[in-house]
C-alpha positions as CSV (number, residue, x, y, z in Angstrom):
1,M,0.0,0.0,0.0
2,K,2.8,2.4,0.8
3,W,4.6,1.6,-2.4
4,A,1.4,2.0,-4.4
5,T,0.5,5.3,-2.8
6,A,4.0,6.7,-3.3
7,S,4.1,5.6,-6.9
8,L,0.8,7.2,-7.7
9,Q,1.8,10.5,-6.0
10,Q,5.1,10.6,-8.0
11,S,3.1,10.1,-11.2
12,G,0.7,12.9,-10.4
13,Q,-2.2,10.6,-9.9
14,Q,-4.7,10.3,-7.0
15,P,-3.0,8.3,-4.2
16,T,-6.4,7.1,-3.0
17,A,-6.5,4.9,-6.1
18,A,-4.1,2.5,-4.3
19,K,-6.9,1.4,-1.8
20,E,-9.5,1.2,-4.6
21,L,-7.3,-1.0,-6.7
22,L,-6.3,-3.3,-3.9
23,Q,-9.9,-3.6,-2.7
24,G,-11.1,-4.3,-6.2
25,L,-8.3,-6.8,-6.9
26,L,-9.1,-8.8,-3.7
27,G,-12.9,-8.3,-3.6
28,W,-12.7,-6.6,-0.2
29,N,-14.4,-3.6,1.3
30,L,-12.5,-1.0,3.2
31,T,-13.1,-2.6,6.6
32,T,-11.8,-5.9,5.4
33,L,-8.7,-4.2,3.9
34,V,-7.9,-2.4,7.1
35,A,-8.3,-5.6,9.1
36,N,-5.8,-7.4,6.8
37,Y,-3.1,-4.8,6.5
38,R,-0.5,-7.3,7.9
39,T,-1.7,-10.0,5.5
40,Q,0.9,-10.9,2.8
41,L,-0.2,-11.1,-0.8
42,S,0.7,-14.2,-2.8
43,A,3.3,-13.7,-5.5
44,T,0.5,-13.8,-8.1
45,Q,-1.5,-11.2,-6.3
46,R,1.5,-9.0,-5.8
47,D,2.4,-9.2,-9.5
48,H,-1.2,-8.4,-10.5
49,F,-1.3,-5.5,-8.1
50,E,1.9,-4.0,-9.3
51,E,0.6,-4.3,-12.9
52,V,-2.6,-2.4,-12.2
53,V,-0.8,0.3,-10.2
54,H,1.5,0.9,-13.1
55,Q,-1.6,1.3,-15.3
56,A,-3.1,3.8,-12.9
57,C,0.2,5.7,-12.8
58,Q,-0.1,6.1,-16.5
59,G,-3.5,7.8,-16.0
60,Q,-5.9,5.0,-16.7
61,P,-9.1,5.4,-14.6
62,V,-9.4,2.9,-11.8
63,Q,-12.9,1.9,-13.0
64,Y,-11.6,0.9,-16.4
65,I,-8.7,-1.0,-14.9
66,L,-11.0,-3.0,-12.6
67,G,-13.7,-3.2,-15.3
68,Q,-16.4,-2.1,-12.9
69,A,-18.0,1.0,-11.2
70,P,-20.7,1.4,-8.6
71,F,-24.0,3.2,-9.4
72,Y,-27.0,3.5,-7.2
73,G,-26.1,0.4,-5.2
74,L,-25.4,-1.7,-8.3
75,E,-22.0,-2.8,-9.5
76,L,-21.7,-2.2,-13.2
77,Q,-19.3,-3.4,-15.8
78,V,-17.6,-0.5,-17.6
79,N,-14.9,-0.2,-20.3
80,P,-13.8,2.7,-22.6
81,A,-16.9,2.3,-24.7
82,V,-19.0,3.9,-22.0
83,L,-18.7,6.8,-19.6
84,I,-17.9,6.1,-16.0
85,P,-21.1,6.7,-14.0
86,R,-21.0,9.9,-11.8
87,P,-22.7,10.6,-8.5
88,E,-24.6,13.6,-10.1
89,T,-26.4,11.1,-12.3
90,E,-27.5,9.2,-9.2
91,E,-29.2,12.5,-8.1
92,L,-31.1,12.6,-11.4
93,V,-32.4,9.0,-10.7
94,D,-33.3,10.1,-7.2
95,W,-35.4,12.9,-8.5
96,L,-37.3,10.6,-10.9
97,L,-37.9,7.9,-8.2
98,H,-39.1,10.5,-5.7
99,D,-41.7,11.6,-8.3
100,Y,-43.0,8.2,-9.4
101,G,-44.0,5.3,-7.3
102,T,-44.4,1.6,-8.2
103,S,-47.4,2.0,-10.6
104,R,-46.6,0.5,-14.0
105,L,-45.2,2.9,-16.6
106,R,-43.0,3.0,-19.7
107,L,-39.6,4.6,-19.2
108,L,-37.0,5.5,-21.9
109,D,-33.4,6.1,-21.0
110,L,-32.1,8.1,-24.0
111,G,-28.4,7.6,-24.5
112,T,-28.1,4.8,-22.0
113,G,-24.3,4.1,-22.2
114,S,-23.5,1.4,-19.7
115,G,-27.2,1.2,-18.9
116,A,-26.7,2.8,-15.5
117,I,-29.9,4.9,-15.3
118,A,-32.1,2.2,-17.0
119,L,-30.9,-0.5,-14.7
120,A,-31.0,1.5,-11.5
121,C,-34.6,2.5,-12.3
122,K,-35.6,-1.1,-13.1
123,H,-33.9,-2.4,-10.0
124,E,-35.8,0.1,-7.8
125,R,-39.1,-0.2,-9.8
126,P,-39.4,-3.8,-11.1
127,N,-43.0,-3.1,-12.3
128,W,-41.8,-0.5,-14.8
129,Q,-41.2,-1.3,-18.5
130,V,-37.8,0.1,-19.3
131,L,-36.1,0.7,-22.6
132,G,-32.5,1.9,-23.0
133,S,-31.3,3.3,-26.3
134,D,-27.9,4.4,-27.6
135,I,-26.3,5.2,-30.9
136,S,-23.2,3.1,-29.9
137,K,-23.3,-0.6,-30.6
138,A,-20.4,-1.1,-28.2
139,A,-22.2,0.8,-25.4
140,L,-25.3,-1.3,-25.9
141,Q,-23.2,-4.5,-25.6
142,V,-22.0,-3.3,-22.2
143,A,-25.5,-2.4,-21.1
144,R,-26.8,-5.9,-22.1
145,Q,-24.0,-7.5,-20.2
146,N,-24.9,-5.5,-17.1
147,A,-28.5,-6.4,-17.4
148,T,-27.7,-10.1,-17.7
149,A,-25.3,-10.0,-14.8
150,L,-27.8,-8.2,-12.6
151,G,-30.8,-10.2,-13.7
152,L,-32.8,-7.2,-14.8
153,D,-35.3,-7.3,-17.6
154,V,-34.5,-4.1,-19.7
155,T,-35.0,-3.7,-23.4
156,W,-32.2,-2.2,-25.5
157,Q,-32.4,-0.5,-28.9
158,E,-29.8,1.1,-31.1
159,S,-30.9,4.6,-32.0
160,D,-29.6,8.1,-32.7
161,L,-31.8,9.8,-30.1
162,F,-35.4,9.2,-31.4
163,Q,-34.4,8.0,-34.9
164,T,-35.6,4.4,-34.6
165,L,-38.2,4.9,-31.9
166,Q,-41.0,6.1,-34.1
167,G,-44.5,5.2,-33.0
168,Q,-43.4,4.6,-29.3
169,R,-44.6,6.7,-26.4
170,F,-43.4,6.8,-22.9
171,E,-44.7,8.3,-19.6
172,V,-41.2,9.2,-18.6
173,I,-38.1,9.9,-20.7
174,I,-34.7,10.5,-18.9
175,S,-31.4,11.4,-20.4
176,N,-27.8,12.3,-19.6
177,P,-26.8,13.4,-23.1
178,P,-23.4,14.7,-24.3
179,Y,-23.3,18.3,-23.2
180,I,-19.7,19.5,-23.0
181,A,-18.7,22.2,-25.5
182,N,-15.7,21.5,-27.6
183,C,-14.0,24.7,-26.4
184,E,-13.9,23.3,-22.9
185,R,-11.4,20.6,-23.8
186,T,-8.6,22.8,-22.5
187,V,-9.9,22.9,-19.0
188,M,-11.0,19.3,-18.7
189,D,-9.3,16.5,-16.7
190,Q,-6.7,14.9,-19.0
191,Q,-7.7,11.4,-17.8
192,V,-11.3,12.0,-19.1
193,L,-10.0,13.2,-22.4
194,D,-7.6,10.3,-22.9
195,Y,-9.8,7.4,-21.8
196,E,-13.6,8.2,-21.9
197,P,-15.6,8.1,-25.1
198,S,-15.7,11.6,-26.7
199,Q,-18.9,10.7,-28.5
200,A,-20.6,10.6,-25.1
201,L,-19.0,13.8,-23.8
202,F,-19.0,16.5,-26.5
203,A,-21.8,18.3,-28.3
204,S,-21.8,21.1,-30.9
205,H,-23.5,24.5,-30.5
206,H,-21.8,25.2,-27.2
207,G,-22.8,21.8,-25.8
208,L,-26.5,22.4,-26.5
209,A,-27.0,20.4,-29.7
210,F,-28.6,17.3,-28.2
211,Y,-30.9,19.4,-25.9
212,Q,-32.1,21.3,-29.0
213,R,-32.9,18.0,-30.8
214,I,-34.6,16.6,-27.7
215,A,-36.7,19.8,-27.2
216,N,-37.9,19.7,-30.8
217,E,-38.9,16.1,-30.8
218,I,-39.9,15.2,-27.3
219,A,-43.6,16.0,-27.6
220,T,-44.0,13.2,-30.2
221,Y,-42.6,10.6,-27.8
222,L,-44.1,11.6,-24.4
223,T,-47.6,10.6,-23.4
224,R,-49.9,13.3,-21.9
225,P,-49.3,13.7,-19.1
226,G,-45.6,12.9,-19.4
227,T,-42.3,14.0,-17.9
228,L,-38.8,14.6,-19.3
229,Y,-35.7,14.5,-16.9
230,L,-32.4,15.8,-18.1
231,E,-28.9,16.1,-16.7
232,I,-27.2,19.3,-17.7
233,G,-23.9,21.1,-17.4
234,Y,-23.7,23.4,-14.4
235,R,-23.8,26.5,-16.5
236,Q,-26.5,25.4,-19.0
237,G,-29.6,25.8,-16.9
238,V,-31.0,29.0,-18.4
239,A,-30.1,28.0,-22.0
240,V,-31.7,24.5,-21.8
241,Q,-34.8,25.8,-20.1
242,R,-35.2,28.3,-23.0
243,L,-34.8,25.7,-25.6
244,L,-37.4,23.4,-24.0
245,Q,-39.9,26.3,-23.5
246,Q,-39.5,27.6,-27.0
247,A,-40.3,24.2,-28.5
248,N,-43.0,23.3,-25.9
249,P,-44.6,26.6,-24.8
250,T,-47.3,25.1,-22.6
251,A,-44.9,22.8,-20.7
252,Q,-44.0,23.2,-17.0
253,I,-40.2,23.3,-16.5
254,G,-38.2,23.2,-13.3
255,L,-34.5,23.4,-12.5
256,Q,-32.8,21.4,-9.8
257,Q,-29.4,21.8,-8.2
258,D,-27.1,19.0,-7.2
259,L,-25.7,18.5,-3.7
260,A,-22.8,20.8,-4.6
261,G,-25.2,23.7,-5.3
262,H,-24.8,23.7,-9.0
263,D,-27.6,23.7,-11.6
264,R,-27.6,20.1,-12.7
265,M,-31.0,18.7,-13.6
266,I,-34.1,19.9,-15.5
267,K,-37.6,18.4,-15.4
268,M,-40.2,19.2,-18.0
269,K,-43.9,18.2,-17.7
270,L,-46.3,18.0,-20.6
271,R,-50.0,18.1,-19.8
């Protein structure tokens, strides 16, 4: 642990990754790790640990090294075809689950990636009929693997936003679309730029391109009543509200902050 921590610090990486890697390698939680600090690793375990620490020293995210990431109480498989799930997205799921109980409904997770949102919702609301869509075949393969591993019955469909979803309507649509402007690359974490899929990160028109498309098409795919939930960039609240309102003038739109106090989520209700 001391060697790994020092190696990560010298490489300019987060030293806390040492614990995460060792816990993941051994399948232990933090309590078990602390209780076994004097336990000697086998030669095979030590070699494997040294290998993954070297990968982390080169900047590779811990989640991709271990091939897994937690989300809303679930352990998801992840690889560079999908974004690493973030805590802010858990707050979006919280908002939806707070609003809707166990009554049967149809939910669309638009741009599902690893399937994180769709699977968390299905796990918490087994009675819901959940569809996850994505433009990326590789991402959908990860989502399907996660659904199988978790034993959750979610339907998956390849689609560029609503392109192949014609004729379908949903009581709830939720999405964490690409929303980072290309001009923001210079201020982003290099690890994100190097390893996470740019297709799932960046959008044209100052990061608003996908929100504009969703705003223009959403009325065709939501039932009445129906609700849209969106994750947004922390400086995009006013702009996304404006896009939604212009395309859906009678809709009721609300903005929600995350736990850090940043504008992070938008809800639009159609009546």
